[in-house]
N, CA and C of each residue as an Amber inpcrd file, in Angstrom:
protein
   306
 238.1580000  -2.7790000-133.5410000 238.8150000  -3.3920000-132.4150000
 237.9150000  -4.4800000-131.8530000 238.4950000  -5.6570000-131.5970000
 237.7630000  -6.7820000-131.0200000 238.1490000  -6.8960000-129.5650000
 237.1490000  -7.0010000-128.7130000 237.3920000  -7.1350000-127.2870000
 236.9420000  -8.5210000-126.8580000 237.8540000  -9.2710000-126.2910000
 237.5140000 -10.6070000-125.8210000 236.7820000 -10.5060000-124.4950000
 235.8040000 -11.3800000-124.2750000 235.1070000 -11.3470000-122.9850000
 236.0410000 -11.7330000-121.8490000 235.8000000 -11.1800000-120.6930000
 236.6020000 -11.4960000-119.5200000 236.2610000 -12.9010000-119.0590000
 237.2620000 -13.7150000-118.8280000 236.9910000 -15.0770000-118.3740000
 236.6370000 -15.0500000-116.8970000 235.9530000 -16.0870000-116.4550000
 235.5580000 -16.1920000-115.0470000 236.7840000 -16.2190000-114.1440000
 237.8960000 -16.7120000-114.6580000 239.0870000 -16.8380000-113.8280000
 239.8220000 -15.5160000-113.6410000 239.5110000 -14.5020000-114.4470000
 240.1800000 -13.2170000-114.2810000 239.2320000 -12.1620000-113.7170000
 237.9610000 -12.4760000-113.6150000 236.9830000 -11.5640000-113.0250000
 237.2170000 -11.4580000-111.5230000 236.8900000 -10.3070000-110.9760000
 237.0210000 -10.1380000-109.5280000 236.0470000 -11.0770000-108.8320000
 236.5270000 -11.7680000-107.8130000 235.6700000 -12.6920000-107.0780000
 235.0990000 -11.9590000-105.8700000 233.8460000 -12.1930000-105.6000000
 233.1620000 -11.5440000-104.4850000 232.8390000 -12.5830000-103.4180000
 232.4740000 -12.1230000-102.2430000 232.0810000 -13.0510000-101.1860000
 230.8430000 -13.8370000-101.5930000 229.9580000 -13.2200000-102.3300000
 228.7690000 -13.9280000-102.8040000 229.1800000 -15.1320000-103.6510000
 230.1470000 -14.9460000-104.5220000 230.6250000 -16.0440000-105.3720000
 231.3120000 -17.1140000-104.5140000 232.1710000 -16.6960000-103.6000000
 232.8600000 -17.6510000-102.7240000 231.8390000 -18.4680000-101.9350000
 230.8540000 -17.8050000-101.3820000 229.8560000 -18.5000000-100.5680000
 229.0310000 -19.4650000-101.4180000 228.6910000 -19.0650000-102.6420000
 227.9420000 -19.9690000-103.5270000 228.7760000 -21.1880000-103.8900000
 230.0650000 -20.9970000-104.1270000 230.9460000 -22.1180000-104.4650000
 231.0370000 -23.0870000-103.2830000 231.1270000 -22.5640000-102.0780000
 231.3610000 -23.3980000-100.8940000 230.0810000 -23.9810000-100.2920000
 228.9460000 -23.7190000-100.9030000 227.6710000 -24.2730000-100.4250000
 227.2460000 -25.4190000-101.3140000 226.5410000 -26.3710000-100.8370000
 226.1050000 -26.5260000 -99.4460000 227.0520000 -27.3800000 -98.6090000
 227.9370000 -28.1340000 -99.2650000 228.6750000 -29.1760000 -98.5510000
 229.7380000 -28.6470000 -97.6010000 230.6540000 -27.8060000 -98.0790000
 231.7410000 -27.3230000 -97.2220000 231.2180000 -26.4330000 -96.1070000
 230.3290000 -25.5380000 -96.4400000 229.8010000 -24.6340000 -95.4260000
 229.0190000 -25.4200000 -94.3790000 228.2220000 -26.3740000 -94.8350000
 227.4570000 -27.2040000 -93.9000000 228.3680000 -27.9920000 -92.9700000
 229.4360000 -28.5500000 -93.5200000 230.3930000 -29.2830000 -92.6980000
 231.0640000 -28.3540000 -91.6920000 231.4700000 -27.1750000 -92.1330000
 232.1380000 -26.2310000 -91.2240000 231.2180000 -25.8490000 -90.0680000
 229.9610000 -25.6160000 -90.3670000 229.0410000 -25.1700000 -89.3210000
 228.5660000 -26.2950000 -88.4170000 228.2550000 -27.4570000 -89.0060000
 227.5850000 -28.5140000 -88.2520000 228.4600000 -29.7000000 -87.8950000
 229.5910000 -29.8680000 -88.5940000 230.4440000 -31.0170000 -88.3320000
 229.8270000 -32.2840000 -88.9020000 230.0290000 -33.3810000 -88.2150000
 229.5260000 -34.6650000 -88.6980000 230.5240000 -35.3050000 -89.6410000
 230.0460000 -36.2430000 -90.4360000 230.9520000 -36.9050000 -91.3680000
 231.2720000 -35.9610000 -92.5190000 232.5050000 -36.0720000 -93.0010000
 232.9640000 -35.1720000 -94.0510000 232.3370000 -35.5660000 -95.3910000
 231.6420000 -34.6130000 -96.0560000 231.0340000 -34.9240000 -97.3520000
 232.0580000 -34.8160000 -98.4850000 232.2550000 -35.8940000 -99.2100000
 233.2540000 -35.8830000-100.2840000 232.9290000 -34.8440000-101.3590000
 231.6640000 -34.4810000-101.4930000 231.2690000 -33.4600000-102.4730000
 231.9020000 -32.1100000-102.1740000 232.2810000 -31.9040000-100.9280000
 232.9330000 -30.6600000-100.5320000 234.2250000 -30.4630000-101.3170000
 234.9090000 -31.5410000-101.6410000 236.1780000 -31.4330000-102.3710000
 235.9700000 -30.8100000-103.7440000 234.8380000 -31.0880000-104.3770000
 234.5370000 -30.4460000-105.6610000 234.3800000 -28.9390000-105.4770000
 233.7800000 -28.5430000-104.3540000 233.6010000 -27.1170000-104.0710000
 234.9590000 -26.4440000-103.8590000 235.8390000 -27.0920000-103.1080000
 237.1720000 -26.5200000-102.8550000 237.9500000 -26.3910000-104.1640000
 237.9190000 -27.4270000-104.9690000 238.6440000 -27.3930000-106.2440000
 238.0790000 -26.3270000-107.1660000 236.7640000 -26.1310000-107.1310000
 236.1480000 -25.0690000-107.9190000 236.6170000 -23.7000000-107.4270000
 236.6760000 -23.5350000-106.1110000 237.1640000 -22.2710000-105.5550000
 238.5900000 -22.0130000-106.0100000 239.4560000 -23.0040000-105.8810000
 240.8650000 -22.8400000-106.2550000 240.9920000 -22.4550000-107.7300000
 240.1880000 -23.0610000-108.5770000 240.2840000 -22.7590000-110.0100000
 239.7840000 -21.3540000-110.3340000 239.0490000 -20.7410000-109.4100000
 238.5130000 -19.4030000-109.6450000 239.3070000 -18.2920000-108.9710000
 240.3940000 -18.6420000-108.2870000 241.1820000 -17.6080000-107.5910000
 242.6200000 -17.6350000-108.0940000 242.7800000 -17.2970000-109.3580000
 244.0920000 -17.3860000-109.9990000 244.8930000 -16.0890000-109.9280000
 244.2890000 -15.0070000-109.4570000 245.0180000 -13.7450000-109.3270000
 245.2410000 -13.4390000-107.8450000 246.2240000 -12.6130000-107.5700000
 246.4870000 -12.2230000-106.1770000 245.2610000 -11.5440000-105.5760000
 244.6430000 -10.6510000-106.3190000 243.4650000  -9.9440000-105.8060000
 242.3410000 -10.9180000-105.4670000 242.1260000 -11.9060000-106.3170000
 241.0710000 -12.8810000-106.0470000 241.4130000 -13.7800000-104.8660000
 242.6850000 -14.1370000-104.7180000 243.0770000 -14.9520000-103.5710000
 242.8900000 -14.1610000-102.2720000 243.2530000 -12.8840000-102.2830000
 243.0770000 -12.0510000-101.0900000 241.5970000 -11.8800000-100.7630000
 240.7990000 -11.6790000-101.7950000 239.3570000 -11.5310000-101.5910000
 238.7520000 -12.8240000-101.0510000 239.1150000 -13.9540000-101.6450000
 238.5910000 -15.2400000-101.1830000 239.0110000 -15.5120000 -99.7460000
 240.2380000 -15.1700000 -99.4030000 240.7310000 -15.3190000 -98.0380000
 239.8420000 -14.5510000 -97.0620000 239.5470000 -13.3130000 -97.3870000
 238.6850000 -12.4980000 -96.5240000 237.2870000 -13.0820000 -96.4310000
 236.7740000 -13.5660000 -97.5460000 235.4220000 -14.1240000 -97.5750000
 235.3160000 -15.4090000 -96.7670000 236.3730000 -16.2140000 -96.7840000
 236.3500000 -17.4710000 -96.0390000 236.1930000 -17.2240000 -94.5420000
 236.6700000 -16.0830000 -94.0680000 236.5370000 -15.7490000 -92.6500000
 235.0710000 -15.6050000 -92.2460000 234.2160000 -15.3290000 -93.2160000
 232.8030000 -15.1170000 -92.9300000 231.9850000 -16.4070000 -92.9490000
 232.6110000 -17.5150000 -93.3340000 231.8910000 -18.7830000 -93.4410000
 231.8090000 -19.5540000 -92.1300000 232.6020000 -19.1820000 -91.1480000
 232.6040000 -19.8850000 -89.8640000 232.6520000 -18.8510000 -88.7450000
 232.0370000 -19.2000000 -87.6400000 231.8720000 -18.2190000 -86.5690000
 232.6270000 -18.5930000 -85.2950000 232.5400000 -19.8410000 -84.8870000
 233.1930000 -20.2590000 -83.6500000 234.5730000 -20.8480000 -83.9610000
 235.3910000 -21.0100000 -82.9260000 236.7180000 -21.6070000 -83.1180000
 236.6000000 -23.0130000 -83.6910000 235.6200000 -23.7700000 -83.2240000
 235.4260000 -25.1350000 -83.7060000 235.0540000 -25.1290000 -85.1960000
 234.2010000 -24.2010000 -85.5970000 233.8130000 -24.0980000 -87.0080000
 234.9850000 -23.6800000 -87.8790000 235.7790000 -22.7280000 -87.4080000
 236.9590000 -22.2820000 -88.1550000 237.9320000 -23.4430000 -88.3030000
 238.1140000 -24.2250000 -87.2360000 239.0180000 -25.3790000 -87.2880000
 238.5320000 -26.3900000 -88.3290000 237.2280000 -26.6560000 -88.3540000
 236.6870000 -27.5890000 -89.3620000 236.8720000 -27.0400000 -90.7630000
 236.5960000 -25.7520000 -90.9450000 236.7500000 -25.1330000 -92.2610000
 238.2120000 -25.2010000 -92.7100000 239.1240000 -24.9240000 -91.7900000
 240.5490000 -24.9470000 -92.1250000 241.0400000 -26.3510000 -92.4550000
 240.3540000 -27.3650000 -91.9680000 240.7770000 -28.7480000 -92.2230000
 240.3660000 -29.2460000 -93.6080000 239.4530000 -28.5590000 -94.2520000
 238.8790000 -29.0440000 -95.5100000 239.9030000 -29.2110000 -96.6260000
 240.7520000 -28.2220000 -96.9160000 241.7040000 -28.4210000 -98.0190000
 242.5640000 -29.6750000 -97.8370000 243.0120000 -29.9390000 -96.6170000
 243.8150000 -31.1260000 -96.3370000 243.0400000 -32.4080000 -96.5690000
 241.7710000 -32.4230000 -96.1870000 240.9340000 -33.6060000 -96.3940000
 240.7470000 -33.8890000 -97.8800000 240.8510000 -32.8500000 -98.6880000
 240.6470000 -32.9850000-100.1330000 241.9590000 -33.1210000-100.8990000
 243.0860000 -33.0240000-100.1980000 244.3680000 -33.0470000-100.8910000
 244.5270000 -31.8350000-101.7950000 243.8970000 -30.7360000-101.4050000
 243.9070000 -29.5110000-102.2110000 244.8420000 -28.4940000-101.5740000
 245.5050000 -27.7170000-102.4060000 246.4480000 -26.7090000-101.9300000
 245.8120000 -25.3280000-102.0570000 245.0840000 -24.9340000-101.0340000
 244.5060000 -23.5950000-101.0090000 245.6570000 -22.6210000-100.7920000
 245.7430000 -21.5380000-101.5790000 246.9220000 -20.6620000-101.5090000
 246.9360000 -19.7050000-100.3140000 246.1780000 -20.0140000 -99.2870000
 246.1980000 -19.2200000 -98.0580000 245.6840000 -20.0900000 -96.9210000
 246.0380000 -19.6950000 -95.7120000 245.5360000 -20.3870000 -94.5240000
 244.1410000 -19.8600000 -94.2210000 243.3350000 -20.7000000 -93.6100000
 241.9930000 -20.2850000 -93.1980000 242.0280000 -20.0540000 -91.6980000
 241.6620000 -18.8590000 -91.2860000 241.6270000 -18.5370000 -89.8720000
 241.2260000 -17.0900000 -89.6670000 240.6640000 -16.8270000 -88.5240000
 240.2050000 -15.4680000 -88.2210000 241.3670000 -14.4850000 -88.1090000
 242.5740000 -14.9730000 -87.7810000 243.7220000 -14.0950000 -87.5690000
 244.6260000 -13.9610000 -88.7920000 244.2380000 -14.5560000 -89.9030000
 245.0500000 -14.5000000 -91.1130000 244.9790000 -13.0820000 -91.6990000
 246.1270000 -12.5310000 -92.0630000 246.1830000 -11.2210000 -92.7250000
 246.0800000 -11.4620000 -94.2240000 244.8820000 -11.3460000 -94.7440000
 244.6320000 -11.6590000 -96.1500000 245.3380000 -10.7090000 -97.1050000
 245.7270000  -9.5370000 -96.6420000 246.4290000  -8.5960000 -97.5230000
 247.8300000  -9.0950000 -97.8630000 248.3220000 -10.0810000 -97.1140000
 249.6540000 -10.6340000 -97.3750000 249.6270000 -11.8850000 -98.2400000
 248.4200000 -12.3220000 -98.6230000 248.3030000 -13.4990000 -99.4830000
 248.7980000 -13.1510000-100.8710000 249.6160000 -14.0150000-101.4360000
 250.1650000 -13.7700000-102.7890000 249.6370000 -14.7600000-103.7800000
């Protein structure tokens, strides 16, 4: 029997992975503000390409809540997908019920 290796896109995503993907540009922008770094868009697109299952999208949703602390930081973080023209499959916010993400 031959077993194919699990691809990165089907592996369970952890907060550690989400945080590594979103650093340094997106996380720095969310926390500190300032001018928007275009490199952040590469991080967002990388995140999207790694959350192809419902479980991974729900996990990433929960992890994103840990990247920003204040309302202003959450607002900046939530604005990132739009700035990149990226369609993140969930809303970013402290009140989002990640268990309902599909």
